[in-house]
mmCIF file of the N, C-alpha and C atoms, coordinates in Angstrom:
data_MODEL
# 
_entry.id   MODEL 
# 
loop_
_atom_site.group_PDB 
_atom_site.id 
_atom_site.type_symbol 
_atom_site.label_atom_id 
_atom_site.label_alt_id 
_atom_site.label_comp_id 
_atom_site.label_asym_id 
_atom_site.label_entity_id 
_atom_site.label_seq_id 
_atom_site.pdbx_PDB_ins_code 
_atom_site.Cartn_x 
_atom_site.Cartn_y 
_atom_site.Cartn_z 
_atom_site.occupancy 
_atom_site.B_iso_or_equiv 
_atom_site.pdbx_formal_charge 
_atom_site.auth_seq_id 
_atom_site.auth_comp_id 
_atom_site.auth_asym_id 
_atom_site.auth_atom_id 
_atom_site.pdbx_PDB_model_num 
ATOM 1   N N  . UNK A 1 1  ? 22.362 8.327   -35.172 1.00 0.00 ? 1  UNK A N  1 
ATOM 2   C CA . UNK A 1 1  ? 23.121 7.597   -34.168 1.00 0.00 ? 1  UNK A CA 1 
ATOM 3   C C  . UNK A 1 1  ? 23.573 8.529   -33.055 1.00 0.00 ? 1  UNK A C  1 
ATOM 4   N N  . UNK A 1 2  ? 24.037 9.726   -33.417 1.00 0.00 ? 2  UNK A N  1 
ATOM 5   C CA . UNK A 1 2  ? 24.486 10.685  -32.408 1.00 0.00 ? 2  UNK A CA 1 
ATOM 6   C C  . UNK A 1 2  ? 23.347 11.060  -31.472 1.00 0.00 ? 2  UNK A C  1 
ATOM 7   N N  . UNK A 1 3  ? 22.160 11.220  -32.038 1.00 0.00 ? 3  UNK A N  1 
ATOM 8   C CA . UNK A 1 3  ? 21.006 11.591  -31.232 1.00 0.00 ? 3  UNK A CA 1 
ATOM 9   C C  . UNK A 1 3  ? 20.681 10.511  -30.217 1.00 0.00 ? 3  UNK A C  1 
ATOM 10  N N  . UNK A 1 4  ? 20.744 9.272   -30.648 1.00 0.00 ? 4  UNK A N  1 
ATOM 11  C CA . UNK A 1 4  ? 20.464 8.140   -29.761 1.00 0.00 ? 4  UNK A CA 1 
ATOM 12  C C  . UNK A 1 4  ? 21.468 8.091   -28.614 1.00 0.00 ? 4  UNK A C  1 
ATOM 13  N N  . UNK A 1 5  ? 22.722 8.257   -28.910 1.00 0.00 ? 5  UNK A N  1 
ATOM 14  C CA . UNK A 1 5  ? 23.764 8.239   -27.887 1.00 0.00 ? 5  UNK A CA 1 
ATOM 15  C C  . UNK A 1 5  ? 23.581 9.403   -26.924 1.00 0.00 ? 5  UNK A C  1 
ATOM 16  N N  . UNK A 1 6  ? 23.221 10.549  -27.447 1.00 0.00 ? 6  UNK A N  1 
ATOM 17  C CA . UNK A 1 6  ? 23.002 11.734  -26.608 1.00 0.00 ? 6  UNK A CA 1 
ATOM 18  C C  . UNK A 1 6  ? 21.855 11.502  -25.636 1.00 0.00 ? 6  UNK A C  1 
ATOM 19  N N  . UNK A 1 7  ? 20.752 10.974  -26.127 1.00 0.00 ? 7  UNK A N  1 
ATOM 20  C CA . UNK A 1 7  ? 19.611 10.709  -25.250 1.00 0.00 ? 7  UNK A CA 1 
ATOM 21  C C  . UNK A 1 7  ? 19.942 9.640   -24.220 1.00 0.00 ? 7  UNK A C  1 
ATOM 22  N N  . UNK A 1 8  ? 20.699 8.646   -24.598 1.00 0.00 ? 8  UNK A N  1 
ATOM 23  C CA . UNK A 1 8  ? 21.104 7.606   -23.657 1.00 0.00 ? 8  UNK A CA 1 
ATOM 24  C C  . UNK A 1 8  ? 21.976 8.191   -22.554 1.00 0.00 ? 8  UNK A C  1 
ATOM 25  N N  . UNK A 1 9  ? 22.890 9.079   -22.926 1.00 0.00 ? 9  UNK A N  1 
ATOM 26  C CA . UNK A 1 9  ? 23.752 9.740   -21.946 1.00 0.00 ? 9  UNK A CA 1 
ATOM 27  C C  . UNK A 1 9  ? 22.930 10.591  -20.989 1.00 0.00 ? 9  UNK A C  1 
ATOM 28  N N  . UNK A 1 10 ? 21.982 11.345  -21.517 1.00 0.00 ? 10 UNK A N  1 
ATOM 29  C CA . UNK A 1 10 ? 21.128 12.197  -20.685 1.00 0.00 ? 10 UNK A CA 1 
ATOM 30  C C  . UNK A 1 10 ? 20.295 11.350  -19.724 1.00 0.00 ? 10 UNK A C  1 
ATOM 31  N N  . UNK A 1 11 ? 19.719 10.275  -20.223 1.00 0.00 ? 11 UNK A N  1 
ATOM 32  C CA . UNK A 1 11 ? 18.911 9.398   -19.372 1.00 0.00 ? 11 UNK A CA 1 
ATOM 33  C C  . UNK A 1 11 ? 19.758 8.771   -18.268 1.00 0.00 ? 11 UNK A C  1 
ATOM 34  N N  . UNK A 1 12 ? 20.959 8.344   -18.601 1.00 0.00 ? 12 UNK A N  1 
ATOM 35  C CA . UNK A 1 12 ? 21.857 7.753   -17.611 1.00 0.00 ? 12 UNK A CA 1 
ATOM 36  C C  . UNK A 1 12 ? 22.234 8.782   -16.546 1.00 0.00 ? 12 UNK A C  1 
ATOM 37  N N  . UNK A 1 13 ? 22.528 9.990   -16.963 1.00 0.00 ? 13 UNK A N  1 
ATOM 38  C CA . UNK A 1 13 ? 22.895 11.047  -16.029 1.00 0.00 ? 13 UNK A CA 1 
ATOM 39  C C  . UNK A 1 13 ? 21.747 11.347  -15.071 1.00 0.00 ? 13 UNK A C  1 
ATOM 40  N N  . UNK A 1 14 ? 20.535 11.465  -15.604 1.00 0.00 ? 14 UNK A N  1 
ATOM 41  C CA . UNK A 1 14 ? 19.383 11.770  -14.756 1.00 0.00 ? 14 UNK A CA 1 
ATOM 42  C C  . UNK A 1 14 ? 19.087 10.625  -13.781 1.00 0.00 ? 14 UNK A C  1 
ATOM 43  N N  . UNK A 1 15 ? 19.263 9.411   -14.244 1.00 0.00 ? 15 UNK A N  1 
ATOM 44  C CA . UNK A 1 15 ? 19.042 8.261   -13.370 1.00 0.00 ? 15 UNK A CA 1 
ATOM 45  C C  . UNK A 1 15 ? 20.037 8.260   -12.222 1.00 0.00 ? 15 UNK A C  1 
ATOM 46  N N  . UNK A 1 16 ? 21.296 8.472   -12.524 1.00 0.00 ? 16 UNK A N  1 
ATOM 47  C CA . UNK A 1 16 ? 22.319 8.490   -11.477 1.00 0.00 ? 16 UNK A CA 1 
ATOM 48  C C  . UNK A 1 16 ? 22.165 9.692   -10.552 1.00 0.00 ? 16 UNK A C  1 
ATOM 49  N N  . UNK A 1 17 ? 21.763 10.816  -11.095 1.00 0.00 ? 17 UNK A N  1 
ATOM 50  C CA . UNK A 1 17 ? 21.564 12.013  -10.268 1.00 0.00 ? 17 UNK A CA 1 
ATOM 51  C C  . UNK A 1 17 ? 20.402 11.806  -9.311  1.00 0.00 ? 17 UNK A C  1 
ATOM 52  N N  . UNK A 1 18 ? 19.408 11.033  -9.727  1.00 0.00 ? 18 UNK A N  1 
ATOM 53  C CA . UNK A 1 18 ? 18.259 10.767  -8.864  1.00 0.00 ? 18 UNK A CA 1 
ATOM 54  C C  . UNK A 1 18 ? 18.583 9.835   -7.722  1.00 0.00 ? 18 UNK A C  1 
ATOM 55  N N  . UNK A 1 19 ? 19.577 9.016   -7.876  1.00 0.00 ? 19 UNK A N  1 
ATOM 56  C CA . UNK A 1 19 ? 19.927 8.049   -6.844  1.00 0.00 ? 19 UNK A CA 1 
ATOM 57  C C  . UNK A 1 19 ? 20.771 8.678   -5.737  1.00 0.00 ? 19 UNK A C  1 
ATOM 58  N N  . UNK A 1 20 ? 21.670 9.558   -6.107  1.00 0.00 ? 20 UNK A N  1 
ATOM 59  C CA . UNK A 1 20 ? 22.553 10.284  -5.203  1.00 0.00 ? 20 UNK A CA 1 
ATOM 60  C C  . UNK A 1 20 ? 23.668 9.447   -4.578  1.00 0.00 ? 20 UNK A C  1 
ATOM 61  N N  . UNK A 1 21 ? 23.487 8.181   -4.368  1.00 0.00 ? 21 UNK A N  1 
ATOM 62  C CA . UNK A 1 21 ? 24.516 7.372   -3.713  1.00 0.00 ? 21 UNK A CA 1 
ATOM 63  C C  . UNK A 1 21 ? 24.624 6.012   -4.387  1.00 0.00 ? 21 UNK A C  1 
ATOM 64  N N  . UNK A 1 22 ? 25.702 5.340   -4.110  1.00 0.00 ? 22 UNK A N  1 
ATOM 65  C CA . UNK A 1 22 ? 25.883 3.977   -4.628  1.00 0.00 ? 22 UNK A CA 1 
ATOM 66  C C  . UNK A 1 22 ? 24.832 3.057   -4.015  1.00 0.00 ? 22 UNK A C  1 
ATOM 67  N N  . UNK A 1 23 ? 24.522 3.283   -2.751  1.00 0.00 ? 23 UNK A N  1 
ATOM 68  C CA . UNK A 1 23 ? 23.485 2.484   -2.087  1.00 0.00 ? 23 UNK A CA 1 
ATOM 69  C C  . UNK A 1 23 ? 22.149 2.651   -2.805  1.00 0.00 ? 23 UNK A C  1 
ATOM 70  N N  . UNK A 1 24 ? 21.845 3.872   -3.197  1.00 0.00 ? 24 UNK A N  1 
ATOM 71  C CA . UNK A 1 24 ? 20.605 4.140   -3.924  1.00 0.00 ? 24 UNK A CA 1 
ATOM 72  C C  . UNK A 1 24 ? 20.566 3.421   -5.263  1.00 0.00 ? 24 UNK A C  1 
ATOM 73  N N  . UNK A 1 25 ? 21.698 3.381   -5.947  1.00 0.00 ? 25 UNK A N  1 
ATOM 74  C CA . UNK A 1 25 ? 21.778 2.670   -7.226  1.00 0.00 ? 25 UNK A CA 1 
ATOM 75  C C  . UNK A 1 25 ? 21.513 1.186   -6.996  1.00 0.00 ? 25 UNK A C  1 
ATOM 76  N N  . UNK A 1 26 ? 22.097 0.630   -5.948  1.00 0.00 ? 26 UNK A N  1 
ATOM 77  C CA . UNK A 1 26 ? 21.882 -0.787  -5.622  1.00 0.00 ? 26 UNK A CA 1 
ATOM 78  C C  . UNK A 1 26 ? 20.423 -1.080  -5.333  1.00 0.00 ? 26 UNK A C  1 
ATOM 79  N N  . UNK A 1 27 ? 19.777 -0.199  -4.605  1.00 0.00 ? 27 UNK A N  1 
ATOM 80  C CA . UNK A 1 27 ? 18.363 -0.393  -4.287  1.00 0.00 ? 27 UNK A CA 1 
ATOM 81  C C  . UNK A 1 27 ? 17.509 -0.303  -5.550  1.00 0.00 ? 27 UNK A C  1 
ATOM 82  N N  . UNK A 1 28 ? 17.828 0.633   -6.422  1.00 0.00 ? 28 UNK A N  1 
ATOM 83  C CA . UNK A 1 28 ? 17.083 0.768   -7.672  1.00 0.00 ? 28 UNK A CA 1 
ATOM 84  C C  . UNK A 1 28 ? 17.237 -0.473  -8.535  1.00 0.00 ? 28 UNK A C  1 
ATOM 85  N N  . UNK A 1 29 ? 18.454 -0.986  -8.626  1.00 0.00 ? 29 UNK A N  1 
ATOM 86  C CA . UNK A 1 29 ? 18.688 -2.202  -9.417  1.00 0.00 ? 29 UNK A CA 1 
ATOM 87  C C  . UNK A 1 29 ? 17.955 -3.395  -8.818  1.00 0.00 ? 29 UNK A C  1 
ATOM 88  N N  . UNK A 1 30 ? 17.923 -3.463  -7.502  1.00 0.00 ? 30 UNK A N  1 
ATOM 89  C CA . UNK A 1 30 ? 17.228 -4.567  -6.842  1.00 0.00 ? 30 UNK A CA 1 
ATOM 90  C C  . UNK A 1 30 ? 15.728 -4.506  -7.145  1.00 0.00 ? 30 UNK A C  1 
ATOM 91  N N  . UNK A 1 31 ? 15.142 -3.330  -7.067  1.00 0.00 ? 31 UNK A N  1 
ATOM 92  C CA . UNK A 1 31 ? 13.720 -3.174  -7.367  1.00 0.00 ? 31 UNK A CA 1 
ATOM 93  C C  . UNK A 1 31 ? 13.419 -3.539  -8.812  1.00 0.00 ? 31 UNK A C  1 
ATOM 94  N N  . UNK A 1 32 ? 14.293 -3.115  -9.720  1.00 0.00 ? 32 UNK A N  1 
ATOM 95  C CA . UNK A 1 32 ? 14.100 -3.450  -11.136 1.00 0.00 ? 32 UNK A CA 1 
ATOM 96  C C  . UNK A 1 32 ? 14.173 -4.955  -11.337 1.00 0.00 ? 32 UNK A C  1 
ATOM 97  N N  . UNK A 1 33 ? 15.115 -5.601  -10.659 1.00 0.00 ? 33 UNK A N  1 
ATOM 98  C CA . UNK A 1 33 ? 15.247 -7.053  -10.755 1.00 0.00 ? 33 UNK A CA 1 
ATOM 99  C C  . UNK A 1 33 ? 14.012 -7.773  -10.235 1.00 0.00 ? 33 UNK A C  1 
ATOM 100 N N  . UNK A 1 34 ? 13.451 -7.264  -9.150  1.00 0.00 ? 34 UNK A N  1 
ATOM 101 C CA . UNK A 1 34 ? 12.245 -7.874  -8.589  1.00 0.00 ? 34 UNK A CA 1 
ATOM 102 C C  . UNK A 1 34 ? 11.071 -7.758  -9.553  1.00 0.00 ? 34 UNK A C  1 
ATOM 103 N N  . UNK A 1 35 ? 10.958 -6.620  -10.225 1.00 0.00 ? 35 UNK A N  1 
ATOM 104 C CA . UNK A 1 35 ? 9.866  -6.433  -11.194 1.00 0.00 ? 35 UNK A CA 1 
ATOM 105 C C  . UNK A 1 35 ? 10.038 -7.370  -12.380 1.00 0.00 ? 35 UNK A C  1 
ATOM 106 N N  . UNK A 1 36 ? 11.262 -7.520  -12.840 1.00 0.00 ? 36 UNK A N  1 
ATOM 107 C CA . UNK A 1 36 ? 11.522 -8.426  -13.961 1.00 0.00 ? 36 UNK A CA 1 
ATOM 108 C C  . UNK A 1 36 ? 11.203 -9.865  -13.554 1.00 0.00 ? 36 UNK A C  1 
ATOM 109 N N  . UNK A 1 37 ? 11.618 -10.217 -12.349 1.00 0.00 ? 37 UNK A N  1 
ATOM 110 C CA . UNK A 1 37 ? 11.357 -11.581 -11.848 1.00 0.00 ? 37 UNK A CA 1 
ATOM 111 C C  . UNK A 1 37 ? 9.862  -11.837 -11.733 1.00 0.00 ? 37 UNK A C  1 
ATOM 112 N N  . UNK A 1 38 ? 9.131  -10.834 -11.233 1.00 0.00 ? 38 UNK A N  1 
ATOM 113 C CA . UNK A 1 38 ? 7.672  -10.979 -11.119 1.00 0.00 ? 38 UNK A CA 1 
ATOM 114 C C  . UNK A 1 38 ? 7.018  -11.136 -12.475 1.00 0.00 ? 38 UNK A C  1 
ATOM 115 N N  . UNK A 1 39 ? 7.482  -10.388 -13.452 1.00 0.00 ? 39 UNK A N  1 
ATOM 116 C CA . UNK A 1 39 ? 6.922  -10.489 -14.810 1.00 0.00 ? 39 UNK A CA 1 
ATOM 117 C C  . UNK A 1 39 ? 7.223  -11.846 -15.417 1.00 0.00 ? 39 UNK A C  1 
ATOM 118 N N  . UNK A 1 40 ? 8.408  -12.372 -15.125 1.00 0.00 ? 40 UNK A N  1 
ATOM 119 C CA . UNK A 1 40 ? 8.787  -13.679 -15.680 1.00 0.00 ? 40 UNK A CA 1 
ATOM 120 C C  . UNK A 1 40 ? 7.949  -14.791 -15.057 1.00 0.00 ? 40 UNK A C  1 
ATOM 121 N N  . UNK A 1 41 ? 7.621  -14.652 -13.780 1.00 0.00 ? 41 UNK A N  1 
ATOM 122 C CA . UNK A 1 41 ? 6.801  -15.681 -13.107 1.00 0.00 ? 41 UNK A CA 1 
ATOM 123 C C  . UNK A 1 41 ? 5.375  -15.690 -13.620 1.00 0.00 ? 41 UNK A C  1 
ATOM 124 N N  . UNK A 1 42 ? 4.857  -14.537 -14.055 1.00 0.00 ? 42 UNK A N  1 
ATOM 125 C CA . UNK A 1 42 ? 3.498  -14.456 -14.583 1.00 0.00 ? 42 UNK A CA 1 
ATOM 126 C C  . UNK A 1 42 ? 3.368  -15.219 -15.890 1.00 0.00 ? 42 UNK A C  1 
ATOM 127 N N  . UNK A 1 43 ? 4.469  -15.263 -16.646 1.00 0.00 ? 43 UNK A N  1 
ATOM 128 C CA . UNK A 1 43 ? 4.440  -15.940 -17.952 1.00 0.00 ? 43 UNK A CA 1 
ATOM 129 C C  . UNK A 1 43 ? 4.747  -17.350 -17.721 1.00 0.00 ? 43 UNK A C  1 
# 
């Protein structure tokens, strides 16, 4: 369990560090939402 939490923390940190700004986080979330929506429409 500790290992899983550690990896989740590391992944979250790297994701946020890659965005650099709140605006970047918003854009990333929007792109992810669009991909999910596209996948849902295919099914």
